[in-house]
C-alpha positions as CSV (number, residue, x, y, z in Angstrom):
1,M,-21.4,0.4,4.7
2,C,-20.5,-3.3,5.8
3,S,-21.8,-6.1,5.4
4,I,-21.6,-9.2,8.3
5,I,-20.2,-12.1,6.7
6,T,-22.4,-14.5,8.9
7,D,-20.5,-17.8,7.7
8,S,-17.3,-16.5,9.4
9,C,-18.9,-16.3,13.0
10,Y,-17.7,-18.3,15.9
11,I,-18.6,-19.1,19.3
12,Y,-16.7,-20.8,21.7
13,S,-17.1,-24.5,22.2
14,H,-18.5,-25.1,25.8
15,A,-17.0,-29.0,25.5
16,E,-13.3,-27.8,25.2
17,H,-11.0,-28.4,27.9
18,V,-8.5,-25.5,28.9
19,S,-5.0,-27.1,30.0
20,A,-4.0,-24.4,32.4
21,Q,-5.8,-21.7,33.8
22,G,-2.6,-19.3,33.8
23,D,1.4,-19.3,32.9
24,V,3.9,-19.1,35.5
25,L,6.5,-16.3,34.9
26,A,10.1,-16.3,35.7
27,D,9.5,-14.2,38.9
28,R,6.9,-17.1,39.7
29,S,4.0,-15.0,39.6
30,V,1.4,-16.1,37.5
31,Q,-0.1,-14.4,34.4
32,Y,-3.9,-15.8,33.9
33,K,-5.5,-16.0,30.8
34,Y,-8.3,-14.5,29.4
35,L,-11.1,-17.1,29.4
36,N,-14.4,-15.9,28.3
37,P,-16.9,-18.7,27.0
38,N,-19.1,-16.0,25.7
39,L,-17.0,-14.6,23.1
40,V,-18.3,-14.7,19.6
41,G,-15.9,-13.8,16.7
42,V,-17.7,-11.9,13.8
43,V,-16.1,-10.6,10.4
44,T,-17.6,-7.9,8.6
45,E,-16.8,-6.8,4.9
46,S,-16.6,-3.4,3.1
47,A,-19.9,-3.2,0.5
48,D,-17.6,-0.9,-1.7
49,P,-15.4,-2.8,-4.1
50,T,-13.2,0.0,-4.4
51,R,-11.8,0.1,-0.7
52,P,-12.0,-3.5,0.3
53,L,-11.9,-3.7,4.1
54,V,-12.4,-6.9,6.5
55,T,-13.0,-6.2,10.2
56,V,-12.6,-8.6,12.9
57,Y,-14.8,-8.0,16.1
58,L,-14.7,-10.1,19.2
59,V,-18.0,-9.5,21.2
60,D,-19.0,-10.8,24.6
61,S,-22.5,-12.1,23.7
62,V,-23.9,-11.6,27.2
63,S,-22.9,-8.1,27.7
64,G,-22.6,-7.0,24.0
65,A,-19.2,-5.2,24.6
66,I,-16.9,-5.3,22.1
67,V,-13.6,-6.8,23.6
68,Y,-11.2,-6.6,20.7
69,H,-11.5,-5.1,17.2
70,T,-8.9,-5.1,13.9
71,S,-9.3,-3.7,10.6
72,H,-7.5,-5.3,7.4
73,K,-7.3,-3.3,4.4
74,N,-7.1,-4.4,0.8
75,A,-8.3,-7.8,2.2
76,L,-11.3,-9.9,0.8
77,G,-13.0,-13.1,1.9
78,P,-13.5,-15.7,2.0
79,V,-12.6,-15.5,5.9
80,H,-12.1,-18.3,8.2
81,M,-11.7,-18.1,11.9
82,T,-11.1,-20.5,14.5
83,H,-11.0,-19.8,18.5
84,S,-9.6,-21.7,21.5
85,E,-8.9,-20.9,25.1
86,N,-7.5,-17.2,24.9
87,W,-6.1,-17.0,21.0
88,I,-8.2,-16.8,17.8
89,V,-6.8,-17.5,14.4
90,V,-7.9,-15.5,11.2
91,R,-7.5,-16.4,7.3
92,M,-7.9,-14.0,4.7
93,R,-7.0,-12.9,1.4
94,Y,-5.1,-9.9,0.4
95,I,-5.6,-8.1,-2.8
96,I,-2.0,-7.1,-3.6
97,S,-0.3,-10.3,-3.2
98,S,-3.3,-12.4,-3.9
99,H,-1.8,-14.9,-1.2
100,F,-4.0,-15.8,1.8
101,Y,-2.8,-14.8,5.2
102,F,-3.2,-15.7,8.9
103,F,-3.5,-13.7,12.0
104,V,-3.4,-14.4,15.7
């Protein structure tokens, strides 16, 4: 059973300017960025205190499809998240070391 941490939901800012649509590779081909203005980041935290688990979901808010998800064992909130262009940064605390860690 999980509970959604509502204060960690992040919605892409439509006012944000994208610097480049893609990156030019060494062979002169272009690798385009995955830009989705409808992407929403949602974090869930396990309700079981004996098995702490934080799961991060990236969801397309139009279709409802889960674009990406990852789980982190032995992690607790508070979880902070930010999203820009084609990357997302998540900050959470691990129980074992009692330090905060960043994930990209």
